[in-house]
C-alpha positions as CSV (number, residue, x, y, z in Angstrom):
1,M,5.9,4.6,-46.9
2,S,9.6,3.7,-47.5
3,E,10.1,7.1,-49.0
4,I,8.8,8.8,-45.9
5,W,11.0,6.6,-43.7
6,N,14.1,7.3,-45.8
7,G,13.3,11.0,-45.8
8,L,13.1,11.0,-42.0
9,Q,16.4,9.3,-41.7
10,A,18.0,11.8,-44.1
11,L,16.5,14.7,-42.2
12,L,18.0,13.5,-38.9
13,G,21.3,12.8,-40.6
14,N,21.4,16.4,-42.0
15,I,20.5,17.9,-38.6
16,L,23.2,15.9,-37.0
17,S,25.7,16.9,-39.6
18,F,24.8,20.6,-39.2
19,F,25.4,20.6,-35.5
20,Y,28.6,18.5,-35.9
21,D,29.9,21.1,-38.3
22,L,29.3,23.8,-35.7
23,V,31.0,21.9,-32.9
24,P,32.8,18.7,-33.9
25,N,31.5,16.6,-31.1
26,Y,29.0,13.8,-31.7
27,G,27.4,14.0,-28.3
28,F,26.9,17.7,-28.7
29,A,25.2,17.1,-32.1
30,I,22.8,14.5,-30.6
31,I,21.9,16.8,-27.7
32,C,21.1,19.6,-30.1
33,L,19.1,17.3,-32.3
34,T,17.1,16.2,-29.2
35,I,16.4,19.8,-28.2
36,V,15.2,20.6,-31.8
37,V,12.8,17.6,-31.8
38,N,11.4,18.4,-28.3
39,I,10.8,22.0,-29.3
40,L,8.9,20.8,-32.4
41,V,6.7,18.5,-30.3
42,F,6.2,21.0,-27.5
43,P,2.5,21.7,-28.5
44,L,1.9,18.0,-28.1
45,T,3.7,17.9,-24.8
46,L,1.5,20.8,-23.6
47,K,-1.5,18.8,-24.7
48,Q,-0.2,15.8,-22.8
49,V,0.2,17.6,-19.5
50,R,-3.2,19.3,-19.8
51,S,-4.9,16.0,-20.8
52,T,-3.4,14.3,-17.9
53,R,-4.6,17.0,-15.6
54,A,-8.1,16.9,-17.1
55,M,-8.2,13.1,-16.6
56,Q,-7.4,13.6,-13.0
57,E,-10.1,16.2,-12.5
58,I,-12.9,14.0,-13.9
59,Q,-11.9,11.0,-11.8
60,P,-14.7,11.6,-9.2
61,E,-17.3,11.6,-11.9
62,M,-15.7,8.5,-13.5
63,E,-16.0,6.7,-10.2
64,R,-19.7,7.8,-9.9
65,L,-20.4,6.4,-13.4
66,R,-18.7,3.1,-12.5
67,R,-20.8,2.7,-9.4
68,E,-24.0,3.8,-11.1
69,Y,-23.7,1.5,-14.1
70,K,-21.7,-1.3,-12.5
71,G,-23.8,-4.0,-14.1
72,D,-24.2,-2.4,-17.5
73,Q,-20.8,-2.1,-19.2
74,E,-22.1,-0.8,-22.5
75,T,-24.1,2.0,-21.0
76,M,-21.2,2.9,-18.7
77,N,-18.8,3.2,-21.7
78,Q,-21.3,5.4,-23.5
79,K,-21.6,7.7,-20.4
80,V,-17.8,7.8,-20.1
81,M,-17.4,8.9,-23.7
82,E,-20.1,11.5,-23.2
83,L,-18.2,12.8,-20.2
84,Y,-15.0,13.0,-22.3
85,R,-16.8,15.0,-25.0
86,E,-18.4,17.3,-22.4
87,R,-15.1,18.1,-20.7
88,G,-13.0,18.1,-23.9
89,V,-10.8,15.2,-22.7
90,S,-9.0,12.8,-24.9
91,P,-7.7,9.6,-23.3
92,F,-5.0,9.4,-26.1
93,G,-3.7,12.9,-25.4
94,C,-1.6,11.6,-22.6
95,V,0.5,9.3,-24.8
96,L,0.4,11.3,-28.1
97,P,3.9,12.8,-27.7
98,L,5.4,9.4,-27.1
99,L,3.7,8.0,-30.2
100,V,4.9,10.9,-32.3
101,Q,8.5,10.5,-31.1
102,M,8.7,6.7,-31.6
103,P,9.4,7.0,-35.4
104,V,12.2,9.5,-34.5
105,W,13.7,6.9,-32.1
106,F,13.7,4.1,-34.7
107,A,15.0,6.4,-37.4
108,L,17.8,7.7,-35.2
109,F,18.6,4.0,-34.3
110,Q,19.1,3.4,-38.0
111,V,21.2,6.5,-38.4
112,L,23.5,5.6,-35.5
113,R,23.8,2.0,-36.8
114,N,24.4,2.9,-40.5
115,P,25.5,6.6,-40.7
116,A,26.7,6.1,-44.3
117,N,23.1,5.5,-45.4
118,S,21.7,8.7,-43.8
119,L,24.5,11.4,-43.7
120,P,25.3,13.7,-46.6
121,A,28.1,12.5,-48.8
122,D,30.3,15.6,-47.9
123,S,29.5,15.4,-44.2
124,S,32.5,15.7,-41.8
125,L,30.4,13.5,-39.4
126,L,30.5,10.8,-42.0
127,V,34.3,11.0,-42.1
128,A,34.4,10.8,-38.3
129,A,32.1,7.8,-38.4
130,G,34.4,6.0,-40.9
131,E,37.4,6.7,-38.6
132,G,35.5,5.4,-35.5
133,A,35.6,8.8,-33.8
134,L,32.0,8.9,-32.7
135,R,32.8,9.3,-29.0
136,F,31.4,11.3,-26.1
137,L,32.7,11.3,-22.5
138,T,34.9,8.3,-23.3
139,M,32.0,6.4,-24.8
140,D,31.6,5.1,-28.3
141,L,28.0,6.2,-28.9
142,D,27.7,3.7,-31.7
143,L,27.8,0.8,-29.2
144,A,25.1,-0.4,-26.8
145,P,25.9,-0.9,-23.1
146,S,25.1,-4.6,-23.5
147,E,27.8,-4.9,-26.2
148,V,30.4,-3.2,-24.0
149,V,29.5,-5.4,-21.1
150,G,29.8,-8.4,-23.3
151,T,33.4,-7.5,-24.4
152,E,34.8,-5.6,-21.4
153,G,32.9,-7.2,-18.5
154,L,30.4,-5.8,-16.1
155,F,32.8,-4.3,-13.7
156,A,35.4,-3.0,-16.1
157,V,36.4,0.7,-15.9
158,A,35.4,1.2,-19.6
159,T,31.9,-0.1,-18.9
160,I,31.1,2.4,-16.1
161,P,30.2,5.4,-18.3
162,Y,27.7,3.3,-20.3
163,L,26.0,2.0,-17.2
164,L,25.9,5.4,-15.6
165,L,24.2,6.7,-18.8
166,V,21.6,3.9,-18.5
167,G,21.1,4.8,-14.8
168,F,20.7,8.5,-15.7
169,V,18.0,7.6,-18.3
170,I,16.1,5.7,-15.6
171,L,16.4,8.5,-13.0
172,T,15.4,11.3,-15.3
173,G,12.5,9.3,-16.7
174,Y,11.3,8.7,-13.1
175,M,11.5,12.4,-12.4
176,Q,9.5,13.3,-15.5
177,Q,6.8,10.7,-14.8
178,K,6.6,11.8,-11.2
179,L,5.8,15.3,-12.3
180,L,2.9,14.0,-14.5
181,S,1.5,11.6,-11.9
182,P,-1.4,12.8,-9.7
183,P,-0.8,13.6,-6.0
184,K,-1.2,10.7,-3.5
185,Q,-4.6,10.8,-1.8
186,S,-5.6,9.5,1.6
187,G,-8.8,7.7,2.3
188,A,-10.8,5.9,-0.4
189,S,-8.7,4.2,-3.1
190,N,-8.7,5.6,-6.7
191,P,-7.9,2.9,-9.2
192,Q,-7.0,5.4,-12.0
193,A,-4.5,7.2,-9.7
194,E,-3.0,3.9,-8.5
195,A,-2.5,2.8,-12.1
196,V,-0.7,6.0,-12.9
197,Q,1.5,5.6,-9.8
198,R,2.4,2.1,-11.0
199,M,3.3,3.4,-14.4
200,T,5.5,6.0,-12.8
201,K,7.7,3.2,-11.5
202,I,7.4,0.8,-14.4
203,L,7.9,3.1,-17.4
204,P,11.4,4.4,-16.5
205,L,12.5,0.8,-15.8
206,M,11.2,-0.3,-19.3
207,F,13.3,2.5,-20.8
208,G,16.2,1.3,-18.7
209,V,16.0,-2.1,-20.3
210,I,15.7,-0.5,-23.8
211,S,18.7,1.7,-23.1
212,Y,20.8,-1.3,-22.1
213,I,20.4,-2.9,-25.6
214,W,20.2,0.2,-27.8
215,P,23.1,2.3,-29.0
216,S,24.5,4.8,-26.4
217,G,23.9,7.7,-28.8
218,L,20.1,6.9,-28.5
219,N,20.5,6.7,-24.8
220,L,21.9,10.2,-24.8
221,Y,18.9,11.2,-26.8
222,F,16.6,9.7,-24.1
223,A,18.4,11.3,-21.2
224,T,18.5,14.7,-22.9
225,S,14.8,14.4,-23.8
226,N,13.9,13.5,-20.2
227,V,15.7,16.5,-18.8
228,F,14.4,18.9,-21.4
229,R,10.8,17.7,-21.0
230,T,11.1,18.0,-17.2
231,G,11.9,21.6,-17.7
232,Q,9.0,22.0,-20.1
233,Q,6.6,20.5,-17.5
234,L,7.9,22.9,-14.8
235,L,7.3,25.8,-17.2
236,I,3.7,24.5,-17.9
237,F,3.1,24.2,-14.2
238,K,4.2,27.8,-13.8
239,I,1.7,28.9,-16.4
240,D,-1.2,26.6,-15.4
241,G,-0.4,25.8,-11.8
242,R,0.5,22.4,-10.4
243,P,-2.2,19.7,-10.5
244,G,-4.0,19.1,-7.3
245,P,-6.1,16.2,-6.0
246,P,-9.7,15.7,-7.3
247,P,-12.3,18.0,-5.9
248,D,-13.7,15.3,-3.5
249,G,-10.4,13.4,-3.1
250,G,-11.7,10.6,-5.2
251,K,-14.2,9.5,-2.5
252,P,-17.7,8.3,-3.2
253,A,-20.4,10.9,-3.2
254,T,-22.3,11.1,0.1
255,K,-26.0,10.4,0.2
256,E,-28.2,13.4,0.0
257,P,-29.9,14.1,3.3
258,D,-33.7,13.6,3.4
259,D,-36.0,16.6,3.9
260,G,-36.1,17.5,7.6
261,E,-32.7,15.9,8.3
262,P,-29.7,17.9,9.3
263,D,-27.0,18.2,6.6
264,D,-24.1,17.7,9.0
265,G,-24.4,13.9,9.2
266,K,-25.5,13.9,12.9
267,K,-28.6,12.2,14.3
268,P,-31.5,14.6,15.0
269,P,-31.9,15.4,18.7
270,R,-34.7,13.7,20.6
271,P,-37.7,15.9,21.4
272,Q,-37.5,17.5,24.8
273,G,-39.5,15.7,27.4
274,S,-39.5,12.3,25.8
275,A,-37.4,10.8,28.5
276,K,-39.8,12.1,31.2
277,K,-42.8,10.6,29.4
278,Q,-41.1,7.2,29.3
279,R,-40.3,7.2,33.1
280,R,-44.0,8.1,33.8
281,R,-45.2,5.2,31.7
282,R,-42.9,2.8,33.6
283,R,-44.2,4.0,36.9
284,R,-47.8,3.3,35.8
């Protein structure tokens, strides 16, 4: 396991060194590395978007199963899994790209913290790291915003770029999650859709907290990844179309009309002459 981990760090270090040799700018090298990683995981991103859409489309049937098997949790779970298999939906497909990228995040964290252990011995990036020249837009990408705030102060001029980068991570993360979230629906509530809407607001804030304590080079990776994946999602929407609300808006299924009853939900008209017969009976 340690060999795989060290190999991943070495791979990231070599990619960073390659792009730094092309353009001697550390921020540019991280941005290029981010694009390469997101291109490699694009098939998983496509699966994520389509899985999210498929989950939205089966929500009316999920609600029907919850109502029908409300008192039998085991049977309901079995029916839900059968529905997943029938529709080819995987509940884990929505988070798979994040899980795949997590090792990259932690490996990149180690590369940024200890570049000498991951970069090639003859790398010009290693020389720049030894000279403390890993800067981008006045920021030292080796430092976390929390470290800069601790030394310079919250309202110092030198702190502003770091905080702006954290804010940009939050903003782009919200935009990306907003594209993935289902449209708002009027009428009956949809617990699944409401949970996704809450995650749309919470997840970017969680990344904002992480960005505040992690190296700014990794924050640049987060921000670039959010922008690139937003573009990918727009491309997927152009291919597959934008997701719409569930077929019945997530409302409970209406009761089937009995034989002889009209299907428009209105009461049947009274037979003609019934009012006259009632008046005659009263007179008698």
